[in-house]
MITOR-375560 format. One record per residue (C-alpha): chain; x, z, y; residue in one letter; residue number from 1. Coordinates in Angstrom, 3 decimals, always signed. Layout:
MITOR-375560
- A	X	Z	Y	a	NUM
...
This chain:
MITOR-375560
- A	+93.517	+124.868	+77.817	m	1
- A	+94.010	+126.774	+74.582	k	2
- A	+91.370	+126.072	+71.927	k	3
- A	+90.230	+128.817	+69.628	l	4
- A	+88.450	+128.139	+66.343	f	5
- A	+85.850	+130.244	+64.566	t	6
- A	+85.914	+130.720	+60.804	t	7
- A	+83.481	+127.752	+60.624	n	8
- A	+86.022	+125.583	+62.447	g	9
- A	+84.004	+125.448	+65.676	i	10
- A	+86.224	+125.148	+68.762	c	11
- A	+85.812	+127.682	+71.586	l	12
- A	+87.755	+127.627	+74.877	s	13
- A	+88.218	+129.941	+77.852	n	14
- A	+89.631	+128.701	+81.131	i	15
- A	+90.539	+131.105	+83.935	t	16
- A	+91.132	+129.816	+87.488	k	17
- A	+93.518	+131.698	+89.821	w	18
- A	+94.371	+131.051	+93.411	v	19
- A	+98.047	+131.050	+94.605	p	20
- A	+97.989	+134.811	+95.522	d	21
- A	+97.189	+135.523	+91.840	q	22
- A	+93.563	+136.406	+92.601	k	23
- A	+91.158	+135.671	+89.761	h	24
- A	+88.499	+133.237	+91.034	v	25
- A	+86.397	+132.206	+88.042	e	26
- A	+86.318	+131.905	+84.274	t	27
- A	+84.851	+128.975	+82.363	t	28
- A	+83.832	+129.339	+78.723	k	29
- A	+83.176	+126.191	+76.657	v	30
- A	+81.476	+125.990	+73.296	d	31
- A	+81.982	+123.013	+70.997	y	32
- A	+79.963	+121.579	+68.114	n	33
- A	+81.304	+120.803	+64.637	e	34
- A	+82.685	+117.488	+65.933	k	35
- A	+84.699	+119.267	+68.698	d	36
- A	+82.374	+117.848	+71.391	a	37
- A	+81.509	+120.295	+74.197	p	38
- A	+77.873	+121.532	+74.033	v	39
- A	+77.766	+124.309	+76.629	e	40
- A	+79.896	+125.372	+79.553	k	41
- A	+79.380	+128.672	+81.339	r	42
- A	+81.155	+129.521	+84.623	v	43
- A	+81.524	+133.162	+85.720	y	44
- A	+82.846	+134.594	+88.977	d	45
- A	+85.625	+137.205	+89.176	n	46
- A	+83.014	+139.937	+88.590	k	47
- A	+81.905	+138.243	+85.317	d	48
- A	+78.558	+137.192	+86.889	q	49
- A	+77.197	+133.875	+85.659	l	50
- A	+77.496	+131.169	+88.360	i	51
- A	+76.220	+128.129	+86.399	r	52
- A	+75.576	+126.809	+82.948	t	53
- A	+75.888	+123.232	+81.699	t	54
- A	+74.256	+122.212	+78.384	k	55
- A	+75.318	+118.940	+76.774	i	56
- A	+73.294	+117.185	+74.064	s	57
- A	+74.141	+114.334	+71.691	y	58
- A	+72.115	+112.162	+69.371	n	59
- A	+72.819	+111.749	+65.646	d	60
- A	+75.395	+109.009	+66.434	k	61
- A	+77.352	+111.409	+68.684	g	62
- A	+76.301	+109.611	+71.850	e	63
- A	+75.791	+111.721	+74.956	l	64
- A	+72.024	+111.918	+75.695	v	65
- A	+71.550	+114.811	+78.169	r	66
- A	+73.461	+117.017	+80.562	i	67
- A	+71.537	+119.845	+82.209	t	68
- A	+73.146	+122.120	+84.808	e	69
- A	+71.536	+125.386	+85.903	k	70
- A	+72.578	+127.892	+88.557	n	71
- A	+73.209	+131.526	+87.729	g	72
- A	+69.478	+132.292	+88.116	d	73
- A	+68.519	+129.690	+85.483	g	74
- A	+67.122	+127.139	+87.936	v	75
- A	+67.885	+123.538	+87.014	v	76
- A	+70.064	+121.929	+89.698	i	77
- A	+70.910	+118.735	+87.843	s	78
- A	+69.540	+116.927	+84.801	d	79
- A	+70.875	+113.635	+83.485	i	80
- A	+69.198	+111.953	+80.522	a	81
- A	+70.688	+108.805	+78.919	s	82
- A	+69.120	+106.260	+76.562	t	83
- A	+71.286	+104.006	+74.363	h	84
- A	+70.631	+100.652	+72.669	d	85
- A	+71.403	+99.985	+69.004	d	86
- A	+75.066	+99.150	+69.859	r	87
- A	+75.645	+102.414	+71.780	g	88
- A	+75.437	+100.994	+75.288	n	89
- A	+73.702	+103.216	+77.885	v	90
- A	+70.628	+101.178	+78.927	i	91
- A	+68.980	+103.868	+81.117	e	92
- A	+70.188	+106.971	+82.862	r	93
- A	+67.703	+109.266	+84.653	k	94
- A	+69.315	+111.556	+87.167	i	95
- A	+67.289	+114.432	+88.546	r	96
- A	+68.939	+116.411	+91.392	d	97
- A	+68.750	+116.506	+95.177	f	98
- A	+68.925	+112.642	+95.116	h	99
- A	+66.932	+111.710	+92.020	s	100
- A	+67.252	+108.196	+90.745	r	101
- A	+67.136	+106.007	+87.617	t	102
- A	+69.807	+103.559	+86.632	l	103
- A	+69.078	+100.717	+84.208	r	104
- A	+71.670	+98.511	+82.501	f	105
- A	+71.476	+95.252	+80.597	e	106
- A	+74.245	+94.021	+78.281	f	107
- A	+75.175	+90.679	+76.829	d	108
- A	+76.074	+89.970	+73.137	e	109
- A	+79.630	+91.136	+73.889	n	110
- A	+78.449	+94.513	+75.204	d	111
- A	+79.458	+93.610	+78.774	s	112
- A	+77.150	+94.982	+81.425	c	113
- A	+75.451	+91.969	+83.072	i	114
- A	+72.806	+93.776	+85.189	t	115
- A	+72.734	+97.175	+86.864	e	116
- A	+69.661	+98.384	+88.737	e	117
- A	+69.062	+101.619	+90.695	v	118
- A	+65.595	+102.914	+91.380	f	119
- A	+64.725	+105.823	+93.693	d	120
- A	+62.540	+108.753	+92.684	e	121
- A	+59.415	+106.708	+93.487	n	122
- A	+60.424	+103.794	+91.254	g	123
- A	+61.431	+101.508	+94.108	n	124
- A	+64.423	+99.211	+93.418	l	125
- A	+67.201	+100.202	+95.821	t	126
- A	+70.203	+98.329	+94.385	m	127
- A	+70.767	+95.521	+91.909	k	128
- A	+74.034	+94.020	+90.723	s	129
- A	+74.604	+91.108	+88.365	n	130
- A	+77.845	+90.329	+86.519	y	131
- A	+79.026	+87.232	+84.653	e	132
- A	+81.917	+87.306	+82.161	f	133
- A	+83.959	+84.659	+80.362	d	134
- A	+84.599	+84.521	+76.608	e	135
- A	+87.555	+86.904	+77.053	n	136
- A	+85.274	+89.481	+78.768	k	137
- A	+86.981	+88.807	+82.134	n	138
- A	+84.650	+89.289	+85.113	l	139
- A	+83.830	+85.919	+86.693	l	140
- A	+81.145	+86.671	+89.273	t	141
- A	+79.665	+89.757	+90.765	e	142
- A	+76.619	+89.837	+93.041	s	143
- A	+74.489	+92.596	+94.405	g	144
- A	+72.150	+93.711	+97.065	y	145
- A	+71.016	+97.017	+98.504	f	146
- A	+67.611	+97.688	+99.938	m	147
- A	+66.934	+99.743	+103.077	d	148
- A	+63.783	+101.566	+101.972	m	149
- A	+63.019	+102.695	+105.535	n	150
- A	+62.642	+99.085	+106.719	r	151
- A	+61.619	+97.514	+103.373	s	152
- A	+64.130	+94.796	+103.988	a	153
- A	+67.267	+93.581	+102.381	q	154
- A	+70.064	+95.638	+103.856	m	155
- A	+73.170	+94.137	+102.276	a	156
- A	+74.040	+91.257	+100.013	n	157
- A	+77.397	+90.760	+98.363	t	158
- A	+78.851	+88.105	+96.093	q	159
- A	+82.297	+87.649	+94.620	s	160
- A	+83.869	+85.099	+92.305	r	161
- A	+87.016	+85.794	+90.324	y	162
- A	+89.594	+83.352	+88.890	e	163
- A	+92.284	+84.108	+86.404	y	164
- A	+95.621	+82.380	+85.814	e	165
- A	+97.318	+82.730	+82.465	y	166
- A	+101.051	+82.140	+82.149	y	167
C-alpha cells in the first residue's frame, strides 16, 4: 500500500483489489489523522459506488475508542465502543451488530487481564473467564463458564492449570 501525504503531512492511501483475470473488484480509500492513525475507510465497487464506510475514533491519549461501520446507504451495521482505564487497558467494549454484546475486563496491578465477562444485549451474563498470573506474567490458571440462556443453566465449565519449567 502506497501512502500519499498532503501538504499538512496527513497520510492518505488508496488500495485497489483485482481478481486474477485482471478485473477491478473494489477500491478502498483510507484517511489518516496527524499521528498517521486511520480515521476513515471507504470501500467502493468497480463502478465507484460506495459499498461501506468505517469511521475510527481515538481519545486524547491515542487509544481506540470507537469503530462504526455503515453500509453504502448510511445504515449502521456495526458499532464498537471501547472504554479504557487510567493505564490504557480496555475495561469495557460494547459491540452493536447482529449479535450485540458487552465485554468487560478487569486487570491486576501488572496490567494482566484477570477477569473477562460477556453480557448479551439484555445484560445477561453469558460467559465469564478468570485468569491467574505469576510474578513473571505467566498464565497459571484459567477458568470459565458459558451460560445457555435458553435453559438458564450452566452450559459449560472449563478449568486449566499451567506449569512452567525454566532451564
